[in-house]
C-alpha positions as CSV (number, residue, x, y, z in Angstrom):
1,X,12.2,37.7,-10.9
2,X,14.4,37.8,-7.9
3,X,11.3,37.8,-5.6
4,X,9.8,34.8,-7.5
5,X,13.0,32.8,-7.1
6,X,13.3,33.7,-3.4
7,X,9.7,32.5,-2.8
8,X,10.3,29.1,-4.4
9,X,13.4,28.7,-2.2
10,X,11.4,29.5,0.9
11,X,8.6,27.1,-0.2
12,X,11.2,24.3,-0.8
13,X,12.7,24.8,2.7
14,X,9.2,24.8,4.3
15,X,8.4,21.5,2.5
16,X,11.7,19.9,3.6
17,X,11.1,21.0,7.2
18,X,7.7,19.6,7.2
19,X,9.0,16.3,5.8
20,X,11.5,16.1,8.7
21,X,8.8,16.8,11.2
22,X,6.5,14.2,9.6
23,X,9.2,11.6,9.7
24,X,9.8,12.2,13.4
25,X,6.1,12.0,14.2
26,X,5.6,8.7,12.2
27,X,8.5,7.0,13.9
28,X,7.4,8.2,17.4
29,X,3.9,7.0,16.9
30,X,5.0,3.5,15.7
31,X,7.4,3.3,18.7
32,X,4.6,4.2,21.0
33,X,2.4,1.6,19.3
34,X,5.1,-1.1,19.8
35,X,5.5,-0.2,23.5
36,X,1.8,-0.4,24.0
37,X,1.5,-3.8,22.3
38,X,4.5,-5.1,24.3
39,X,2.9,-3.9,27.5
40,X,-0.5,-5.4,26.8
41,X,0.3,-8.6,24.9
42,X,3.8,-9.8,26.0
43,X,5.6,-10.6,29.2
44,X,8.8,-8.4,29.2
45,X,9.3,-8.9,25.5
46,X,10.4,-6.1,23.1
47,X,9.5,-7.7,19.8
48,X,6.6,-5.3,19.1
49,X,8.8,-2.4,19.9
50,X,11.5,-3.5,17.5
51,X,8.9,-4.3,14.7
52,X,7.1,-1.0,15.3
53,X,10.4,0.9,15.1
54,X,11.5,-0.7,11.9
55,X,8.0,-0.3,10.4
56,X,7.9,3.4,11.3
57,X,11.3,4.0,9.8
58,X,10.4,2.1,6.6
59,X,7.1,4.0,6.2
60,X,8.7,7.4,6.9
61,X,11.5,6.7,4.4
62,X,9.1,5.6,1.8
63,X,7.1,8.9,2.3
64,X,10.3,11.0,2.2
65,X,11.4,9.5,-1.1
66,X,8.0,9.9,-2.6
67,X,7.7,13.5,-1.5
68,X,11.2,14.5,-2.6
69,X,10.6,12.9,-6.0
70,X,7.5,15.0,-6.3
71,X,9.4,18.1,-5.2
72,X,12.1,17.6,-7.8
73,X,9.7,17.0,-10.7
């Protein structure tokens, strides 16, 4: 039984680590998208960067909440 309990703990840590990496990748990609949009469609503006950053944070938080709820059930 001890081995089974240890495996579930390792699995839980692996899932939580993957969630953190996923969050960072999503935010990074949306920031890069915002920078690209600002570079190509505005003159020295940073609105797309700000919108992209907030959108990336919102999407990543939504996915984290969804995945942790699934993990706890």
